[in-house]
C-alpha positions in Angstrom: 49.4 107.8 122.8 46.8 105.2 123.5 46.0 104.8 127.2 44.6 101.9 129.2 40.9 102.5 130.1 39.4 102.3 133.6 37.8 99.0 132.6 41.2 97.7 131.4 42.8 98.8 134.6 40.1 96.9 136.6 40.9 93.9 134.4 44.6 94.2 135.4 43.6 94.1 139.1 41.5 91.1 138.4 44.4 89.5 136.6 46.8 90.0 139.5 44.2 88.6 141.9 43.8 85.5 139.7 47.6 85.0 139.9 47.7 84.9 143.7 48.7 88.5 144.5 47.0 89.0 147.8 48.2 92.4 148.8 46.8 95.7 147.5 50.1 97.6 147.4 51.7 94.8 145.4 48.7 94.8 143.1 49.1 98.6 142.6 52.8 98.2 141.7 52.1 95.4 139.2 49.0 97.1 137.6 51.1 100.2 137.1 53.9 98.2 135.5 51.6 96.2 133.3 49.6 99.2 132.2 52.8 101.1 131.2 54.2 98.1 129.4 51.0 97.5 127.4 50.9 101.2 126.5 54.4 100.9 125.2 53.4 98.0 123.0 50.5 100.1 121.7 53.0 102.8 120.7 54.5 100.3 118.2 51.2 98.6 117.3 48.1 100.6 118.3 45.8 97.8 116.9 47.2 95.1 119.2 44.5 93.5 121.3 44.6 94.3 125.1 44.5 90.7 126.2 47.2 89.7 123.8 49.5 92.5 125.0 48.7 91.5 128.6 49.7 87.9 128.1 52.9 88.9 126.3 53.9 91.0 129.3 53.0 88.3 131.8 55.2 85.8 130.0 58.2 88.1 130.7 57.8 87.3 134.4 58.8 83.7 133.7 57.4 80.4 134.9 56.8 81.7 138.5 54.7 84.6 137.3 54.4 87.3 140.0 55.8 85.2 142.8 59.3 86.8 142.7 57.8 90.3 142.8 55.7 89.3 145.8 58.6 87.7 147.6 60.9 90.7 147.0 58.2 93.0 148.4 57.6 90.7 151.4 61.3 90.9 152.2 61.4 94.6 152.0 58.3 95.1 154.2 59.5 92.5 156.7 62.7 94.5 157.1 60.6 97.6 157.6 58.5 95.8 160.2 61.6 94.8 162.1 62.7 98.4 162.0 59.4 99.5 163.5 59.8 96.8 166.2 63.4 98.0 167.0 62.2 101.7 167.2 59.6 100.7 169.8 62.0 98.4 171.7 64.5 101.3 172.0 61.9 103.2 174.0 62.1 100.6 176.7 65.8 101.2 177.0 65.2 104.9 177.8 63.9 106.7 180.8 61.4 106.1 182.3 60.5 102.8 180.6 64.0 101.3 181.3 63.0 100.9 185.0 60.2 98.6 184.0 62.5 96.6 181.7 65.1 96.3 184.5 62.4 95.3 187.0 61.2 92.5 184.7 64.8 91.3 184.3 65.5 91.3 188.0 62.3 89.4 188.8 63.2 86.7 186.3 66.9 86.6 187.4 65.9 86.4 191.1 63.4 83.5 190.5 66.1 81.5 188.6 69.0 82.1 191.0 67.4 82.4 194.4 63.9 80.8 194.6 64.0 77.0 194.8 62.5 75.5 191.6 62.1 79.1 190.3 62.8 78.2 186.8 60.0 75.6 186.9 57.7 78.3 188.1 58.7 80.4 185.2 58.1 77.6 182.7 54.6 77.0 184.2 54.0 80.7 183.9 55.1 80.8 180.3 52.6 78.2 179.1 49.4 80.1 179.8 51.1 83.2 178.4 51.6 81.4 175.1 47.9 80.4 175.1 47.0 84.1 175.8 49.3 85.2 173.0 47.7 83.0 170.3 44.2 83.6 171.5 44.6 87.3 171.4 46.4 87.2 168.1 43.5 85.1 166.6 40.9 87.5 168.0 42.7 90.5 166.6 43.1 89.0 163.2 39.4 88.0 163.0 38.4 91.6 163.9 40.8 93.2 161.4 39.7 90.8 158.6 36.1 91.8 159.3 37.1 95.4 158.9 38.8 94.7 155.6 35.8 92.8 154.4 33.5 95.6 155.3 35.8 98.1 153.4 35.8 95.7 150.5 39.5 95.7 149.9 42.6 93.5 150.2 45.2 94.2 153.0 48.4 96.1 152.4 51.4 93.9 152.9 52.7 95.8 155.9 49.2 95.8 157.3 49.2 92.0 156.9 52.4 91.8 158.9 50.9 93.9 161.7 47.8 91.6 161.7 50.1 88.5 162.0 52.4 90.1 164.6 55.2 89.9 162.1 55.1 86.1 162.3 56.8 86.4 165.7 54.4 83.7 166.9 56.5 81.0 165.2 59.3 81.7 167.7 57.2 81.8 170.8 58.2 78.4 171.9 61.9 79.2 171.9 62.2 80.1 175.6 60.6 76.8 176.5 63.0 75.0 174.3 66.0 76.7 175.9 64.6 75.7 179.3 64.4 72.1 178.3 68.0 71.9 177.2 69.5 73.5 180.4 71.3 70.8 182.4 69.9 70.2 185.9 73.1 71.3 187.6 72.9 74.7 185.9 69.3 75.5 186.8 70.3 78.1 189.5 73.6 79.2 187.9 74.3 82.9 188.0 75.1 83.2 184.3 72.1 81.1 183.3 70.0 83.6 185.3 71.6 86.5 183.4 71.2 84.9 180.0 67.7 83.5 180.6 66.6 86.7 182.3 67.7 88.8 179.3 66.1 86.3 176.9 62.7 86.2 178.6 62.7 90.0 179.1 63.5 90.5 175.4 60.8 88.1 174.3 58.3 89.8 176.6 59.1 93.1 175.0 58.8 91.6 171.5 55.4 90.1 172.2 54.1 93.3 173.8 55.3 95.4 170.9 53.9 93.1 168.2 50.7 92.2 169.9 49.7 95.6 171.3 51.9 98.6 170.4 52.2 98.2 166.7 48.5 97.2 166.1 47.5 100.2 168.2 49.6 102.4 165.8 48.4 100.6 162.7 46.7 103.7 161.0 49.7 105.9 161.7 52.2 103.3 160.4 50.2 102.6 157.2 49.7 106.3 156.3 53.4 106.8 156.7 54.3 103.8 154.5 51.6 104.4 151.9 51.1 108.2 151.3 48.0 107.5 149.2 46.2 106.6 152.4 46.9 110.0 154.0 43.3 111.3 153.6 41.6 108.0 153.5 40.0 105.8 156.2 42.4 102.8 156.7 
């Protein structure tokens, strides 16, 4: 049976790159699929030109090309990322970390329900934290992109989610928005303190996990998700 050569496999990588596949693991999946499909065509017609066979296979993906494959992979990896977040979050509900979680909640609750204008103090405290979050995220992404460039490879999809903090940054303004819509007469309400305390504690955990814990475990996570990396430098 006629097999795709190394040069032809490199052409398939180039082809997926030209069609906006930006993640190495998705490229691997597509290159494997295309190579097998082309080899099946050669079983029926060994004389068929490689480029002709490639274009025939690509047409089978429809007008959107590889977009649907990429989106399906993104959904699957985003789900895996959330599972990693939840795994880390559960550690903060167990001893001894649960004491730290409870302390954060009580501080926020006390400020809202007891300290005059405490909720305004919290809001003022949140704004610089948001700035710190984005500046730290940008710094980490630049550093990681430099590493990828030096290693001369594209990022894995899960790796990209880790670099982008799982796109959690798009929700960072939510606590501020909740604060804006709280009526003045409820500012020091007991239940507002409970809800807002839990909300801010939860957001604090999410940002700590996405910005520090998961990036710190990047190599371990990638080697578990992609077995081919087990003996390689990530």
